[in-house]
N, C-alpha and C positions, 0 to 999 in steps of 0.2 A: 605892688604888694596886695592892695585891695582887690585887684583883678584876680590875682592868684588865689586868694582866700575864697573869692566868689566861685572860681572854677572848682576848687577843692570841695566846697560845700555842695555845689551842684553835682559833682561826681559822687559824693557820699549819698546824697538823696537819691540819685539814679540807681546806685547799687542797692540801697534799701528798698526802693520801689520794685526793682527787678526780683529780689528775693521774695518780697511780699506777694508779687504777682504769681509766683511759682509755689504757692503754699501746698498744693496737691503733692508734687514730687517730694517736697521737704517732709510733709507728714508721712509719706511712704518710707522715706529714708529713716525718719525717727522710729517708725514701726519696725523696720528691718533691723535696726540696732537694739531697740527696746525689748523685742520678744526674746531673742537669745540672751540678752543681758539679764532679763527677768529670771532666766534659767539659773544663772549663777546666784543671783540675789536670794532666791527662795530656798537655797540649799539648807541653811540652818533653820529658818522658820518652818520649812516643809518637814524637816526631821522632828521639830517640836510639835507641829500640828498632828503628825502621824502618831507621835508619842502620846499626845493628849487624847486622841480618839481611842487608842488602845488602853492606855493606863486608866482612863475614865471608867472603864468597865471592870476595874479591879475593886476600887472603893473610892468614896469621897475623900478619905484621908490621903490615898495615893495620888489623886488628882491635885489636891491642895499641895502635897509635897512636891509634885512635878512643877507646880507654879513657882515655888520657891527655888528649886534646883535649876530649872530652866532659865529663870530670871538671872541667876548668877552667871550661867553660861552665856546667855545672850548679851548681858552687860559687858562681860569680859571680851567677847568677840566684837561687840559694837564699839567698845573703846578703841579697838584697833582698826576700825573701818578706814582710818586715814591711810592705811597701807594700800587700799584700793583707790580711794578718792584722790589722794595726793599723787600716786603713780599715774593714774589716768590723766590728770590735768597736765602733768609734766611731760609724759610721753606724747600726748596729743599736740601740745604746743611745739615740742621739738620736731615732731613729724611734719607739722604744718610749716615749720621753718626749713624743712629739708634736711635736718640733722638726725638721720635715721639711726646710725650706729650709737650716737650719744643717747638717743631716746631709749634704745634697748638696754644700754648699760645702766641707765637710771632704773629701769624695770628690774634688772638683775639685782641691783643694790637693794631695792625694796624687798625682794624675795629673801635675801640674806637677813635683812633686818626683821622680817616677819618670822623667820624660823627661830632666830635668837630670842625674840620677844615671847614666842610661843613656849619655848623651853622654860624660860624664866617664870612666866605666869603659871604654867602648869605646876612647877615646883612649889610656888607659893600657895596655890589652891589646894594641893595635896595636904599641906600643913594646916590650912585654916578653913577647910570646907565646913566642918561642923559649927565652929563659932559664927561663921558668916550666915549660915542657915538659921541659927538661933537668934542672931541679931535682927534678922528679917521677920521674926515673929513665929517661926516654926517651933512647935512643941509636941511632945509625945509621939504618936504614930506619924504625924505629919513631918516631924523632924527626922525620924528614921527613914521615911520614904525619900525626903529631900536629899539626905546625906548619901543614900545608896545610889540614887540617880546621878548626883553630881560627881561622886567618886569614880564612876565609870566613864562619864562623858568627858571629864577634864583632860584625859590623856589623848583626846582627839584634837585639842586646841592647836598644837603646832601645825597639824595638817590643815585645819580650817583657815589659819592665818596665812599659810602658803597659798591657799586657794584665793584669798582676798588679794594678795600681792600679785599673783600670776594674772588675775583678771584685770588688774590695772594695766598690764601690758596688752591684753586682748582688746580692751576697750579703747586704749590709745591708738592701737593699730586699726580699730574698727573691724576686727576679726573675732566675732563673739559667738559664732554658731557652736563652737566646741563647748562653750559653757552650758548651753541648753542640753546637749547630749549628756554632759557630766551630771547635771542636776536631775534629769529624768532617770538615768540609770542608777544614780545614787539613791534617789527616793524609792525606786523600785526595790533595790537591794535592802534598804532600811526597812521597808514594809514587810518583806518576806522574812527577814531575820527577826523583826519584832514579834510577828505571829508565832514563829518557831520557838523563840526564847521565852516569851511571856506565857503563852498558852500551851505550846507543845511540850516544853521542858519545865514549865512551872516556876520560872525564875522571878516572876512578878516585875516590879518596877526596875529591879537590877538588870533584868533581861532587856528592858527597853533602853537603858543606858548603854549596855554592851553593843546592841544592834546599831545604835547611833555612832558609837566609837568606830566600829568597823567601816560604816558607810563614809564617815569623815575621812579616814585614811585612804579609802578607795578614791574619793574625789581629789584628795591632795596629790596623790601620785598621778591620777588621770590628767590633771591640768598642769602640773609642773613640767612633765616631759615635753609637751608641745611648746610651752613657753621657752624652754631651753633650746629647742630645735629652731624656733623662729629667731632667737637671739643669735645663734650660730650663723644663720643665713645672712644676717646683717653685719657679721664680722665682730659681734660683741663678745667679750670674754665672760666666762662663767665665774672667774675668780672673784672672791670678795675684795672689794676696794674700801678700805677703812674710811677714806675721805668721802666717798660716795655714800656709804652707809650712814655716816654721821650727818651728811647733808640731807639725806632722806629723813632722818630722825628730826633734824632741826626744822625742816619745812613742815613736817607732820605734827610738831608739837602744838601749834595753835589749833589744828584740827582735833588733836587729842583733847585739848581743853574744851573745845566745842562739844565733842561727843560726851565727855565726862559730865558736863553740865546737863545734857539731855538725859543721860542714863541715870543721873541722880533723880531727875523727875520721875522716870519710869519705875525705878527701884522704890522710891517713896510711895508710889501708887500701890505697889504690891504690899508694902508694909501697911498702908492704910486699909487695903482689902483684908489683910490678915487680922486686923483689929476689928473688922466689921463682921467676922464670923467665918467658920469653915466653909459653909455653903456659898457665901458671897465670894470668898477667895477661889473656890472651885469654879463658880460661874464666871468670875473675872478671867480665869485662865482659859476657859473655853472661848470667850470673846477675844481675849488677847492673842491667842494663837492664830485665829482667823484674821485679826487686825494686822498682825505682823506680816502675814502672808499678803494681805491686800496692800499694805504700805510698800512692799517690795515691788508690786506691780506699778505703783506710782513712782517709786524710786528708779525703776527701769526707764521710764520716760525721762526723768530728770537726768539720768546718766547719759542717755542718748543725746539730749540737748547739751549736756556738759561737754561731751566729746566733739560735737559739731561746732559749738561756739568756741571752745578752746582751740580747735584747729584753725578757725577763721581769725582768731586773735593772734595765733602763732604766725599766720601769714599777713598780719597787720591790716586785716579787712574789718575795720571798726563798724562801718555801716551794716555790713552783712551780719556781723555778730549781733548787732542790735535787733535786726529783723528776725534772726534766728531765735533770739531770746523771747520775743513776743509770741512767735509761733509755738515754741516749746511750752511756754506757760499756758497757752490755750489748750495744747494737747494734754497737758497735765490735768487741767480742769475737766476736760472731756473724759479722760480715763477715770478721774475721781467719781464722776457721775455713774459710770459703768460699774466700778468697784462697789460704790455705795448701794446700788440696786442689788448686786450679787450678795452683799452682806445681809441686807434686809431679808432677802429670799432664803439665805442660808439659816438665818435665825428662826424663821417661820417653819421651815421644813426639815432642817438637819440637826437641830439641837440634840435629839436623842443619840446622835453619833458620838457626842462628847461626854454624855453622862446618862445612866439609866434612872437617875433620881429626878422625879417630876419637878421638885422645887428648884433644883439646879438648872433644869431645862428651861424653866420659865425665866430665870435670871439671864441665861444666855440669849434667849429670844429678845428680851427687853434691851439688853446691852448692845446687841448687834443692830437693833432698830435705831437706837440713839446714834451709834457710830456711823451707820450708813448715811444718815441725813447730813453729816458734816464732812463726808469724804470729798466732795468737789473742792472745797476750800483747801483741804489737805493736799489734793493733787496739784493745785496751783502753787501752793507754798513749796512743795517738795521739788517741783520743776525749777523754780527760782533758786532754791537751795543748791541743787546740783550745778546750776550754771555759775553761781557765785564761787563755788568750790573750784570749778573748772578754770575760772579766771584767777585763781590763787588769792582770793579775797579772804584769807583765813583769819586774820586778826579781827576784822569786823564781825565775822560769824562767831568767833570765840566770845567776843564782848556781848553780842546780841543774845547768844544762848545762855551766857552766864547770868545776864539780867533776867531772862525768862525763868531760869531755875530758881533764882532767889524769890521772885514773885510767886511762882507756882508752889514751892514748898511752904512759903509763908501763908498762903491761902489754904493749902490742903490740910494743914494741921487743925485749924479750928473747924473746917468743914467736916473732917472725920470725927472729931469729938462731938459735934452736933449730930451727925448721922448715927452715932452709937445709941442715941436715945430713940430712934425711929424703930417701930415694931415691924414695919413693912420692908422686907429685904429688897424688894424691887426698887424702891426709892433710893436705897443705899447704892445700888449699882448704877442707877441713873446719875446720882451725884458724882460718882467716880468718873464716868465717861463724859459727863458735861464739863467737869474740871479739866480733863485732858484736852478737850476740843476748844473750849473758850480760852484757856490759859496756855497750855503747852503748844497747841497748834496756832491759836489765834494771835498770840503775841509775836511768835516767830513770823507769821504771815505779814504782820504790820512792818516788822523790821526788814524783811526781805523785799517787800513791795516798795518801800521808801528807797532802799538802796538801789534797786534795779532801775528806778526812774532817772537816777543821775548817771554820771560818767566815771565816777571815782573808781568803781570796781573794774572797769575796762582799763583805766590808766595803770592799775596795779599789774595787770597781766602784760600790758605793752611794755612796761618798764623792765620786766624780767626777761624779755626776748633780746 
């Protein structure tokens, strides 16, 4: 027995050493998956950033209203990110185990769940859009702008959730180039329609919302069709399976709680910015739109690692999964350095794209500089986050993120009250972005790093195969 354990240990070490020795090809594989995956991830943030650049030239109130309205949209879509994450990990593990038809049927179940959730959420937001914007601090012209933008874009939510679920299939299959095509063409369509509706037809911020709505449905249709085609090739049925849909919902619930906790943090930050002044809120929106775009570059690396590690765990290659995790985490940190430098440069040279107001431009420059410095640790943390999701370690992540949310909100309230007494607006936005990085990012980095050092997260994945 001792000899057998020694042999198994030597085999595992040999596998891990082999993977580590081939870092170059693995980095290239991560890049090959991450670049197209980034295409899908940036869809909604790209729409918001385009909206920000165009709406910012209408007025400061319109830009502040966009911050409120887009936060509601991104929060709603973000809460349903489990549709992509959960599907990715399940499909990848099943594919790794050679159960291709079953994997595709899980993906189809996820798409039906996404469409149902999209219709339900859309209905609720139609009824409560104005009260939500008011609760987040919007008043007067800012409230009017937020409501106009939100009332247009919310009808695109079913389409965007279908995109999330369909991409769970693409990632699990490691066929993600179609997502890049969809994102580029969707962003191009959104930009053209934005200029036409906002400036050509004079619709203002409402035109921005309508343009985003059309682009969302274009992407939804563009990505749903090939997902169904690939499912057919594997012999999977398109019919809704109640048991499968309920199973997808059950598996996704801890991920929903995780995301809910994180979105509470981000929504609380917008509320804090609203209480620090219209220009601070407008400046925060400029930085936030670029930050969300950058985070999706980091998330693309995490999802590439998620797919690779989940596939290895599906094949029960524990040592290879461990080595892949280490390499993916390093790749995330390297990407964080690149994204951080881009954000600092963007803040120095491109702030006028987001607002014509000099004071708001200064706040954007300062906020992007602060955020850029912290991007490497965010990249490392995001990579581990994706891998733990891929392993199905949902309950741990839900607990860790809930603790993070409690600490973050408890600290943000007194910090905001203190910052209201500061006359220098630049220090106010520095406080907001430091709070995000030290608490929202930092605490999660500690939790993820400690978890990844052990074996419990891999045991969770292996137990489900």
